[in-house]
C-alpha positions as CSV (number, residue, x, y, z in Angstrom):
1,M,-1.2,-34.6,30.3
2,K,0.0,-36.2,27.2
3,L,0.1,-34.0,24.1
4,A,-1.7,-34.8,20.9
5,D,1.6,-34.3,19.1
6,N,4.9,-32.5,19.9
7,K,3.9,-29.1,18.4
8,I,2.8,-25.9,20.0
9,Y,0.8,-22.9,18.8
10,L,2.8,-19.6,18.5
11,A,0.6,-16.6,19.0
12,S,3.0,-14.1,17.5
13,K,3.7,-12.4,14.2
14,S,7.3,-11.9,15.0
15,P,9.7,-13.5,12.5
16,R,12.5,-13.4,15.2
17,R,10.4,-15.7,17.5
18,R,9.8,-18.1,14.7
19,E,13.6,-18.2,13.9
20,L,14.4,-18.9,17.5
21,L,12.0,-21.7,17.8
22,R,13.3,-23.3,14.6
23,Q,16.8,-22.8,15.9
24,V,16.1,-25.2,18.9
25,G,13.9,-27.6,16.9
26,I,10.5,-26.7,18.5
27,E,7.7,-27.3,16.0
28,F,4.9,-24.8,15.9
29,E,1.8,-23.6,14.1
30,L,1.0,-19.9,13.9
31,L,-2.2,-18.8,15.7
32,L,-2.3,-15.1,14.9
33,L,-4.3,-12.6,16.9
34,R,-6.0,-9.6,15.2
35,S,-4.0,-6.4,15.8
36,D,-6.3,-3.9,14.1
37,G,-9.3,-3.7,11.8
38,P,-12.9,-2.6,12.3
39,R,-13.3,-4.7,15.4
40,G,-10.1,-3.5,16.9
41,A,-7.2,-5.6,18.4
42,D,-7.9,-8.9,20.1
43,V,-5.5,-7.8,22.9
44,T,-4.7,-4.2,23.6
45,E,-1.1,-3.3,23.8
46,E,-1.7,0.2,25.2
47,V,0.0,0.9,28.5
48,L,-2.5,1.3,31.3
49,P,-2.4,4.3,33.6
50,G,0.3,3.8,36.3
51,E,1.4,0.5,34.8
52,S,5.1,-0.3,35.2
53,P,7.1,-1.8,32.3
54,L,7.4,-5.1,34.2
55,D,3.6,-5.3,34.8
56,Y,2.9,-4.2,31.3
57,V,4.8,-6.9,29.5
58,A,3.6,-9.6,31.8
59,R,0.0,-8.6,31.4
60,V,0.2,-8.4,27.6
61,A,1.9,-11.8,27.2
62,N,-0.7,-13.4,29.6
63,E,-3.6,-11.8,27.8
64,K,-2.3,-12.9,24.4
65,A,-1.8,-16.5,25.6
66,A,-5.2,-16.6,27.3
67,F,-7.0,-15.2,24.2
68,A,-5.2,-17.6,21.9
69,W,-6.0,-20.6,24.1
70,N,-9.7,-19.6,24.1
71,M,-9.5,-19.6,20.3
72,V,-8.2,-23.1,20.3
73,R,-11.1,-24.3,22.4
74,R,-13.8,-22.3,20.5
75,R,-12.5,-23.5,17.1
76,H,-12.1,-27.1,18.4
77,L,-8.5,-27.1,17.2
78,T,-6.0,-29.8,18.1
79,P,-5.2,-29.1,21.8
80,R,-1.7,-27.9,22.0
81,P,0.1,-25.5,24.4
82,V,-0.1,-21.9,23.3
83,L,3.0,-19.7,23.5
84,A,2.7,-15.9,23.5
85,A,5.3,-13.2,24.2
86,D,5.8,-9.5,24.5
87,T,8.9,-7.4,24.5
88,T,9.5,-3.8,25.5
89,V,12.5,-1.6,26.0
90,T,12.6,0.7,29.0
91,I,14.9,3.5,30.1
92,D,14.5,5.9,33.1
93,G,11.2,4.1,33.8
94,A,9.7,4.9,30.4
95,I,8.5,2.3,28.0
96,L,9.8,2.6,24.4
97,G,7.5,0.8,22.1
98,K,7.7,0.5,18.3
99,P,8.4,3.8,16.7
100,A,5.5,5.3,14.7
101,D,7.8,7.0,12.2
102,R,11.4,8.1,11.4
103,K,11.3,11.0,13.7
104,E,10.3,8.9,16.7
105,A,12.9,6.2,15.8
106,I,15.7,8.8,15.7
107,A,14.5,10.2,19.1
108,M,14.5,6.7,20.7
109,L,18.0,5.9,19.5
110,E,19.3,9.3,20.6
111,Q,17.9,8.5,24.1
112,L,19.6,5.1,24.1
113,S,23.0,6.4,22.9
114,G,25.8,6.0,25.4
115,R,23.6,4.6,28.0
116,T,22.3,1.3,29.5
117,H,18.7,0.3,29.0
118,Q,16.6,-2.7,29.9
119,V,14.9,-5.1,27.5
120,L,12.0,-7.0,29.1
121,T,10.5,-10.0,27.4
122,A,7.6,-11.8,29.0
123,I,6.5,-15.2,27.8
124,A,3.3,-17.0,28.7
125,V,2.2,-20.6,28.1
126,H,-1.5,-21.6,28.4
127,G,-3.1,-25.0,27.7
128,N,-2.5,-28.6,28.6
129,G,-3.0,-27.9,32.3
130,I,-0.7,-24.9,32.5
131,A,-1.3,-21.1,32.6
132,E,2.0,-19.6,33.5
133,Q,4.1,-16.5,32.7
134,R,7.8,-15.5,33.2
135,T,9.7,-12.4,32.4
136,Q,13.3,-12.1,31.4
137,I,15.2,-8.8,31.9
138,S,18.4,-8.0,30.1
139,Q,20.7,-5.0,30.5
140,V,22.0,-3.5,27.2
141,R,24.5,-0.8,26.9
142,F,24.9,1.2,23.7
143,G,28.0,3.0,22.7
144,V,27.8,6.7,21.8
145,L,26.0,6.9,18.5
146,S,26.7,9.5,15.9
147,A,23.9,11.4,14.2
148,A,25.1,9.9,10.9
149,S,24.9,6.3,12.3
150,I,21.4,6.9,13.6
151,A,20.2,8.5,10.4
152,A,21.7,5.7,8.3
153,Y,20.0,3.0,10.5
154,C,16.7,4.8,10.4
155,A,16.8,4.9,6.6
156,T,16.5,1.1,6.7
157,P,13.3,-0.9,7.5
158,E,14.8,-2.4,10.6
159,P,13.7,0.0,13.4
160,Y,10.0,0.2,12.6
161,D,8.6,-3.0,13.9
162,K,10.8,-3.3,17.0
163,A,10.5,-2.0,20.5
164,G,13.1,0.7,21.2
165,A,13.6,1.1,17.4
166,Y,16.3,-1.5,17.0
167,G,16.9,-5.2,16.6
168,I,20.1,-6.8,18.1
169,Q,20.1,-9.5,15.4
170,G,20.5,-6.9,12.6
171,S,23.0,-4.1,11.9
172,A,22.1,-2.4,15.3
173,A,24.4,-5.1,16.8
174,L,27.1,-2.6,15.9
175,F,25.7,-0.2,18.5
176,V,25.9,-2.7,21.4
177,E,28.8,-2.2,23.7
178,H,27.7,-4.7,26.4
179,I,24.8,-7.0,27.3
180,E,24.0,-8.7,30.6
181,G,21.2,-11.3,30.3
182,S,19.7,-13.3,27.4
183,H,20.6,-12.6,23.8
184,S,17.5,-14.6,22.7
185,G,15.4,-12.6,25.2
186,I,16.6,-9.3,23.6
187,M,15.6,-10.7,20.2
188,G,12.1,-11.4,21.6
189,L,12.0,-14.9,23.0
190,P,14.2,-16.0,26.0
191,L,14.8,-19.7,25.1
192,Y,15.8,-20.9,28.6
193,E,12.6,-19.6,30.2
194,T,10.5,-20.8,27.2
195,A,11.9,-24.3,27.4
196,Q,11.1,-24.4,31.2
197,L,7.5,-23.6,30.6
198,L,7.1,-25.8,27.6
199,R,8.5,-28.8,29.5
200,K,5.9,-28.1,32.2
201,A,3.3,-28.2,29.5
202,G,4.5,-31.6,28.4
203,L,6.7,-30.9,25.5
204,P,9.6,-33.4,25.3
205,L,12.6,-31.1,25.3
206,P,16.2,-32.0,26.2
């Protein structure tokens, strides 16, 4: 189906995802979902009982995209594909979300120190005849982190809005010994998989 224009809706508050889309020249408008307030979140990001990390990120990304696409239709907005995503860090089968405070951030980084963990980013595109989801998995190995390095990093704002308490695009890049997978996926939006789905939705990408 032909698009009304060559833009998409991005259902995400993440500045990293915006930067990545701009980097590859994808035009977007923000379509923000409610994450709190008296009526609660539009999409819950709580882990369901028995839910695996892979199932968790796929479900949350799909639910965000579906909710945002319904918003487009309810509000009679210009019909464009909706892109949503969710990222989580997992180690030993446990999900490491965004740390609630300094103590939790320190504990997460101590757990990741000297070990390999997985970063899972699920993307979902809904609208213009498509409702599909893909998940990209990267392996990230941290070097051994000193207590002083962890404390200094946790004294900055960086860890507190990121799964696993770090962002590879910031000073935590100094912690990373090796990655296998997608650098953009670790940042929060795997561009290869994103382009595949957006092409299917009709976006004219190279």
